[in-house]
C-alpha positions, 0 to 999 in steps of 0.5 A: 130665554124669553117666553112666547108672551114676552116676544109677542109683547116686544112686537110693534103694533103693526107686527102684532096685528099681522101676527094676530091675522096669521093666527086667525084668532084673538090676541093670545091670552098671556095668562094661559101661556104662563106655566106655574108650579102646581100642587101635588095633592093625589100623587098622580099627574097627567102625561103630556101628549108626547109622554102619552105617545111614548107610553102607548108605544111601550104598551104596544111593544113592551120590554124594548130599548127602542126609546133608550137615550144612551150616552158615554162620557170619558172622564180624564183626571183624578176622579172624586167618586163621592162628589160624582155620586152626590152630583147625581143624587142632587140631579135626581132631587132637582128634577122630578122627571128623573124619579117619575114612573108611569102607572094606570090610575082611574083607567088612565095613564098617569105619572107618579113622582117618588121621593128622591132616592140616590141613584145607583152607580155600579162600578166596573174595574177594567184596569187589569186589561190591556188597552185593546181589551179595555176598549173592547170591553167598554164597547161591549158594556156600552152596547149592553147598557144601551140595549137594556129595556126600562120598566116604566111602571117601576123605574128608575128611568135613569141608569148609570155605570162607571167604568174604570180604565186606569187610575185617571181615566174612566167612562161614565155610561148614562141611559135614560128613557125618552119618556123622561128626557130628550136630546136637549135635556141630555145636554142640560143634564151633563152641564149640571153634573159638571157644575155640581161635581166642580162644587162638591169636589171642592167642598162647596154647596150646590150653586144651582137654584131650585127649579121654579117649575117641573115637567109635570107642571108643563104637562098639566099646563099643556093639557089645559091649554090644548083642550076644547076648540083649540085642540079640535082645530089643531087635530082638524088641521092635521087630519086635513093634511094627512087625509088621503096620504098614499101608502108606499109599496116599497120593493124589498128583496125578502119577506118582511118579518111579522114583528119589527126588529128595528134592525136595518141591513144597511145604514147610511148618513145623510148630510144635515139640511138646514130648514126654516119655519115658514108662516102658514095661514092654514095652520091654527098655531101660525107655524108652518112646516119646515121648508124642504124644497130641495129634498122633497122633489128629488125624494118623490122622483126616487120613490117613483123610480123605485115603485112606479107610484106617482106621489102627489103628496109626500109626508116627511117626518122630521125631528123638531124642537120647541114646537107648541 
C-alpha cells in the first residue's frame, strides 16, 4: 500500500498546487510523514490519541466489555493443535500490541510492551453432546467470552478458547480489546494465523517477515506530528464545527437509569450507505466529512416530528478508517 507521501509525489504539478491550496499550508514535509522504528529505552511508550480515548473510557467505566472485539471461527477438518498454538505464539511475538498493557507512568497513561509469552488456549470438549446441545453450548460460551471484561493494566488483551464439537469440527473463540485492535486488524490477524498454521502444520518455518514498525512507533509518530500549531488548528476546526450543537431531548416511555447499560430494548439494522469524502477548504487536513445528503434531511425531519425541535445542524457519528 502506498503512503500519502508517495501518492503526493505522483501528482502532476497542477494537481500538487491545487492540493497545497486546499491544505492551506506549505508543501507537506515528507520526512514527517514517514513512520520509523523507535528505541524502547524506558519501556513506557505514549498512547495514540485513539488509545487515549479508549483508556479514558475504561477509567470512567471500568470492568466492562463494551469495547471487546469478539470473533468466532468455525474450523473444519483434522486440527493440528500444536500448529495452532505455535501460530498464535508467533502472532503475539510479531505484534507488540498483542502483548501490551496500559499503566500510569509519571502521572500519564503509557503503554508497556512485555516479552512474548505463549497465549493460553483453553480447550472445551463438547463432542459428548448432541447436535442441538453442542450448538447451544457454543452460543453460550461465545456470549460468555464476549462479555468477559479485560483488565488493561495486567492483560493479556487477547483471549482464546477452542471448542471441540467433533473429531474434525472445532470453533475458535477469539476476543481482543479495542485499545489494541480494530475491525481491519482482526482481518489481518485471521489471515496471518491461516498462513502460519498452513506452514507449521507442514513442518515449515514461518513465511512472514518481521514487521519494520510496530503500533507503538505509530503512536510516537502521531504524537510528534500532531502537536503544536497543527494540533491547535485541528482542535480549533472541530471546536468551531461543534460549537452550539443542540442537545436532543428524545421522548422516552420510561425513566432513564442513572447508569448506562448499553442494552437496547429494540435493535434494527439499517442498509449500508455508500459515502464519499469531499474536499473542504475549511478543514485543516484537507479532508472533509462523509457526504450523507440522502440521510441527513430525512433524519432531521424524523427528529423534528418526534421532539418538536428544529435542528439546523445535526452531527452524525460515523465509523471511518484511514483518517489521519
